[in-house]
C-alpha positions in Angstrom: 23.2 -45.7 8.7 20.7 -46.6 11.5 16.9 -46.8 11.0 16.4 -43.9 13.4 18.5 -41.7 11.1 16.3 -42.5 8.1 12.9 -41.9 9.9 11.3 -38.4 9.7 11.8 -36.5 12.9 8.6 -36.4 15.0 8.1 -33.1 17.0 5.6 -32.6 19.7 5.3 -29.0 18.6 4.0 -30.0 15.2 1.6 -32.5 16.8 0.3 -29.6 18.9 0.0 -27.3 15.9 -1.9 -30.0 14.0 -4.3 -30.6 16.8 -4.7 -26.8 17.3 -5.7 -26.6 13.7 -8.0 -29.7 13.4 -10.0 -29.6 16.7 -11.7 -26.2 16.3 -12.2 -26.9 12.5 -15.7 -28.5 12.7 -17.5 -25.8 14.7 -16.0 -23.1 12.4 -17.1 -25.2 9.3 -20.6 -25.6 10.6 -20.9 -21.8 11.2 -19.5 -20.8 7.8 -21.5 -23.5 5.9 -24.7 -22.3 7.5 -24.1 -18.6 6.8 -23.0 -19.3 3.2 -25.9 -21.5 2.3 -28.6 -19.4 4.0 -27.1 -16.2 2.6 -26.9 -17.6 -0.9 -30.5 -19.0 -0.9 -31.9 -15.8 0.6 -30.0 -13.6 -1.9 -31.0 -15.6 -4.9 -34.6 -15.9 -3.7 -34.9 -12.1 -3.2 -33.1 -11.1 -6.3 -36.4 -10.2 -7.8 -36.4 -7.3 -5.3 -33.2 -6.2 -7.0 -31.1 -4.3 -4.5 -32.3 -6.4 -1.5 -31.2 -9.8 -3.0 -28.0 -8.4 -4.4 -27.1 -6.7 -1.0 -27.6 -10.1 0.8 -25.4 -11.8 -1.8 -22.7 -9.1 -1.3 -22.9 -9.5 2.5 -22.6 -13.2 2.1 -19.5 -12.9 0.0 -17.9 -10.4 2.3 -18.6 -12.8 5.2 -16.9 -15.5 3.1 -13.9 -13.3 2.8 -13.8 -13.0 6.6 -13.9 -16.7 7.1 -11.2 -17.1 4.4 -8.9 -14.7 6.2 -9.4 -16.7 9.4 -8.6 -20.0 7.6 -5.5 -18.6 5.9 -4.3 -17.4 9.3 -5.0 -20.9 10.9 -3.2 -22.7 8.1 -0.3 -20.3 8.3 0.0 -20.8 12.1 0.0 -24.6 11.6 2.5 -24.7 8.7 4.6 -21.7 9.9 4.4 -19.9 6.6 2.2 -17.3 4.9 -0.7 -18.6 2.9 -0.9 -16.8 -0.4 -0.9 -15.0 -2.6 -4.5 -13.7 -2.7 -6.0 -10.7 -4.3 -9.2 -8.8 -3.7 -9.9 -5.7 -5.9 -9.8 -2.5 -3.8 -13.1 -0.8 -3.1 -13.4 2.0 -5.6 -17.2 2.3 -5.9 -20.2 3.0 -3.7 -23.8 2.0 -3.6 -25.0 -0.4 -6.2 -21.7 -0.2 -8.1 -19.9 -1.4 -5.0 -22.4 -4.3 -4.7 -21.8 -5.3 -8.3 -18.0 -4.9 -7.8 -18.0 -7.5 -5.0 -20.3 -9.9 -7.0 -17.9 -9.8 -9.9 -14.9 -10.7 -7.8 -13.9 -14.3 -8.6 -11.8 -14.8 -5.4 -14.9 -14.0 -3.2 -16.8 -16.8 -4.9 -13.8 -19.1 -4.4 -14.0 -18.2 -0.7 -17.7 -19.0 -0.7 -17.1 -22.3 -2.4 -14.4 -23.2 0.2 -16.8 -22.5 3.1 -19.4 -24.8 1.6 -17.1 -27.7 0.6 -15.1 -27.6 3.8 -17.9 -29.0 6.0 -18.0 -32.6 4.6 -14.2 -32.6 4.6 -14.0 -31.6 8.2 -16.7 -34.1 9.2 -14.2 -36.7 8.0 -11.0 -35.1 9.3 -12.5 -34.2 12.7 -13.8 -37.8 13.1 -10.4 -39.2 12.3 -8.8 -36.7 14.8 -11.1 -37.8 17.6 -10.4 -41.5 16.9 -6.7 -40.6 16.8 -6.9 -38.9 20.2 -8.8 -41.9 21.6 -6.2 -44.4 20.3 -3.3 -42.2 21.5 -4.7 -41.7 25.0 -5.8 -45.3 25.3 -2.6 -46.9 24.0 -0.2 -44.6 25.8 0.1 -46.7 28.9 0.7 -49.9 26.8 3.3 -48.0 24.7 5.1 -46.8 27.8 5.0 -50.2 29.4 6.4 -51.9 26.2 9.1 -49.3 25.9 10.2 -49.9 29.5 10.1 -53.7 29.2 12.1 -53.5 25.9 14.7 -51.3 27.5 13.7 -48.2 25.5 13.7 -50.0 22.1 10.2 -51.3 21.6 7.2 -49.9 19.8 9.1 -46.9 18.4 7.3 -47.1 15.1 3.8 -46.8 16.6 4.0 -43.2 17.9 5.6 -42.2 14.6 2.8 -43.8 12.7 0.2 -42.1 14.8 1.9 -38.7 14.3 2.0 -39.2 10.5 -1.7 -40.1 10.5 -2.5 -36.8 12.2 -0.1 -34.9 9.9 -1.8 -36.5 6.8 -5.3 -35.5 8.0 -4.1 -31.9 8.6 -2.5 -31.7 5.2 -5.7 -33.1 3.5 -7.7 -30.4 5.1 -5.3 -27.5 4.5 -4.8 -28.5 0.9 -8.3 -27.3 0.1 -7.4 -24.0 1.6 -4.3 -23.7 -0.6 -6.4 -24.7 -3.6 -9.3 -22.3 -3.2 -8.1 -19.5 -0.9 -5.0 -18.6 -2.8 -4.7 -17.5 -6.5 -1.3 -16.7 -7.7 -2.5 -16.0 -11.2 -5.0 -13.4 -10.1 -2.4 -11.8 -7.8 0.1 -11.5 -10.6 -2.5 -10.2 -13.0 -3.5 -7.6 -10.4 0.1 -6.6 -9.9 0.5 -6.2 -13.7 -2.5 -4.0 -13.9 -1.3 -1.9 -10.9 2.1 -1.4 -12.6 0.3 -0.4 -15.8 -1.8 2.1 -14.0 1.3 3.4 -12.1 3.1 3.9 -15.4 0.1 5.8 -16.9 0.0 7.9 -13.8 3.7 8.7 -14.0 3.3 9.6 -17.7 0.3 11.9 -16.9 2.2 13.5 -14.0 5.2 14.2 -16.1 3.1 15.6 -18.9 1.3 17.9 -16.4 4.7 19.0 -15.0 6.0 19.8 -18.5 2.9 21.8 -19.3 3.3 23.7 -16.0 7.0 24.4 -16.7 6.1 25.6 -20.2 3.4 27.9 -18.8 5.7 29.3 -16.1 8.5 30.0 -18.6 6.1 31.6 -21.0 4.4 33.8 -18.3 7.6 34.7 -16.5 11.2 34.5 -17.9 10.1 34.6 -21.6 8.2 37.9 -21.1 11.1 39.4 -19.3 13.6 38.3 -22.0 11.4 39.9 -24.6 11.4 43.1 -22.6 15.2 42.8 -22.2 15.7 42.4 -25.9 13.6 45.5 -26.6 15.4 47.6 -24.0 18.8 46.5 -25.4 17.8 47.3 -29.0 16.5 50.7 -27.9 19.8 51.4 -26.0 21.8 50.3 -29.0 20.1 52.8 -31.2 20.8 55.7 -28.8 24.4 54.9 -28.0 25.7 57.0 -30.8 23.3 59.9 -30.6 22.5 60.2 -26.9 24.6 57.9 -24.6 23.0 59.4 -21.5 19.5 58.4 -22.6 20.8 54.9 -23.2 22.0 54.5 -19.6 18.6 54.0 -18.0 17.7 51.5 -20.6 20.8 49.5 -19.8 20.1 49.7 -16.1 16.6 48.5 -16.8 18.0 45.6 -18.9 20.3 44.6 -16.1 17.3 44.5 -13.7 15.3 42.5 -16.1 18.2 40.0 -16.4 18.3 39.5 -12.6 14.6 39.0 -12.4 14.6 36.5 -15.3 17.4 34.6 -13.6 15.4 34.5 -10.3 12.3 33.2 -12.1 14.4 30.6 -14.0 15.8 29.4 -10.7 12.2 29.1 -9.3 11.2 27.1 -12.3 14.2 24.8 -12.0 13.3 24.0 -8.4 10.1 22.5 -9.8 12.0 20.2 -12.1 15.1 19.0 -10.3 16.3 21.3 -7.5 20.1 21.3 -7.3 20.2 21.2 -3.5 18.2 18.0 -3.6 20.5 16.4 -6.1 23.7 17.6 -4.3 22.9 17.5 -0.6 19.9 15.2 -0.2 16.4 15.4 1.2 17.0 17.0 4.6 18.8 20.0 3.2 16.3 20.4 0.4 13.3 20.3 2.7 15.1 22.7 5.1 15.5 25.2 2.3 11.9 24.7 1.1 10.4 25.3 4.5 12.6 28.4 5.0 11.2 29.8 1.8 7.5 29.3 2.8 5.9 32.6 3.7 3.8 30.8 6.4 5.9 30.0 9.6 6.8 26.3 9.1 8.5 23.7 11.4 10.4 20.7 10.1 10.8 17.4 11.8 12.8 14.9 9.7 14.1 11.5 10.8 17.0 11.4 8.4 20.6 12.3 9.1 22.0 15.3 7.3 23.5 13.9 4.1 21.7 10.6 4.3 20.6 9.6 0.8 17.6 7.7 -0.4 16.9 6.4 -3.9 16.5 9.4 -6.2 12.9 8.5 -7.1 11.9 8.5 -3.4 13.7 11.7 -2.7 12.0 13.4 -5.6 8.6 12.1 -4.6 8.9 13.2 -0.9 10.3 16.6 -1.9 7.5 17.3 -4.3 4.8 16.2 -1.8 6.2 18.8 0.7 6.8 21.6 -1.8 3.5 21.3 -3.6 1.7 21.1 -0.2 3.6 24.2 1.0 2.6 26.0 -2.2 -1.0 25.3 -1.5 -0.7 26.4 2.1 0.9 29.7 0.9 -1.7 30.4 -1.9 -5.0 29.0 -0.6 -5.0 27.9 3.1 -4.9 31.3 4.8 -2.9 29.5 7.6 -0.9 31.0 10.4 1.4 28.0 10.9 2.4 24.8 9.2 4.3 21.6 10.3 6.2 19.2 8.1 7.4 15.8 9.3 9.3 13.1 7.4 9.7 10.0 9.5 10.7 6.3 9.1 8.0 3.8 10.2 9.1 0.2 9.6 9.7 -0.2 5.9 8.0 3.0 4.9 8.8 6.7 4.8 5.9 8.8 6.1 5.6 12.4 4.9 3.0 14.7 6.5 2.2 18.4 6.0 -0.3 19.9 8.5 -1.6 23.5 8.5 -4.2 25.3 10.5 -5.9 27.0 7.6 -9.4 27.1 6.2 -9.4 23.5 4.9 -11.4 22.4 1.9 -8.5 21.0 -0.1 -9.0 17.9 -2.2 -7.4 15.8 -5.0 -9.9 16.8 -7.7 -8.7 17.5 -11.2 -7.5 21.0 -11.7 -6.3 21.5 -8.1 -2.7 21.8 -7.0 -2.6 18.4 -5.2 -4.0 16.5 -8.2 -0.7 15.5 -9.6 0.8 14.2 -6.4 -1.1 11.0 -6.3 0.0 10.2 -9.8 3.6 11.0 -9.0 3.5 8.8 -5.9 1.9 5.9 -7.8 5.1 5.7 -9.8 7.0 4.6 -6.6 4.2 2.5 -5.2 3.3 5.3 -2.7 0.0 6.4 -1.4 -1.5 9.9 -0.7 -4.2 10.9 1.6 -5.7 14.4 2.1 -7.9 15.2 5.1 -9.2 18.8 4.9 -12.6 19.4 6.6 -13.8 23.0 6.0 -12.5 25.3 8.7 -10.3 22.7 10.4 -7.0 22.9 8.5 -5.5 20.4 6.1 -3.4 17.3 6.6 -1.6 15.9 3.6 -0.1 12.4 4.3 2.1 10.3 2.0 3.5 6.8 2.5 6.5 5.7 0.4 8.0 2.2 0.6 11.6 2.2 1.5 14.0 -0.3 -0.2 14.9 -3.4 1.8 18.3 -2.9 3.6 20.9 -5.6 3.1 
């Protein structure tokens, strides 16, 4: 095997990516270092003023996050791979609680530390890069001349060595980003906590659904069945003495049976509607919108008969039906529009009405259980309902990756 075959392949594209990463590094490092040190000193110095100092520290850490995102993008562009994983806790609080939430985030402090430590590293790597550029430009005519004199065989190792020097400098600098700007342990821990919360949400949603089913059965079919039993017992006592008097009771019992069956079908639709199980989401939503007393249009980006995973179909179906129930009961709307559309690797479900607005996800309201149900399939729910301007319920559900 020849020596050329055993040498690492040098690509001009990689040299260009390395230079594109290294050359702007020092100005970015000077800016980030200055903001980090000044913000930290000011925040600590003014911490006696409580909120002022803490607010400055929070702003400094959020700025560090911004520089960290830029750095991860730069390293990713140079190495042609995503830099991660990384995890920041979602903003759940406001005011002072939000400030303390940011200050307790370890990854934000790791970002701050990176922006401080990177300056001396980049002073070195930037200096080496400039020397490398000078040598490369200065020696290029000699390298070309030697290559021509040697008939294309001389000084092959020198350009390769120069390229490896540049690659080593770039790796030295990017290794600090991989060490401080990523945290696989924290990302896995956050995912574990998210799955635990999702499981609790699903359990809570199922418990709430069971309570509602029990209440609906108690208030509806059970009462009718009690009435049916009483009518049949009364008719039974009169059959021998007065058959004609028993006839109205039997007719009433038949009517009670029909109404009880209708109510049981309504309850079953809230558990696992047969049409959804048998024919899929398009047919089930078409039936649901047809039953809504408010005129409703349906736009669905799924072929009739196309099936999604059962958990996703159930989640999308209940988002629509629960939203339509709220429209019918509380919105005082004259029209409603339902859309179920694919967007990339997600299924977007939206229900819009022109009613009175004012809906929200607070406990005790009809939409409260939807967020918990969606959490079980990694979905998200958003409700926009300004008073007097209608309501928009939006859900995003991740679709499985297609083979």
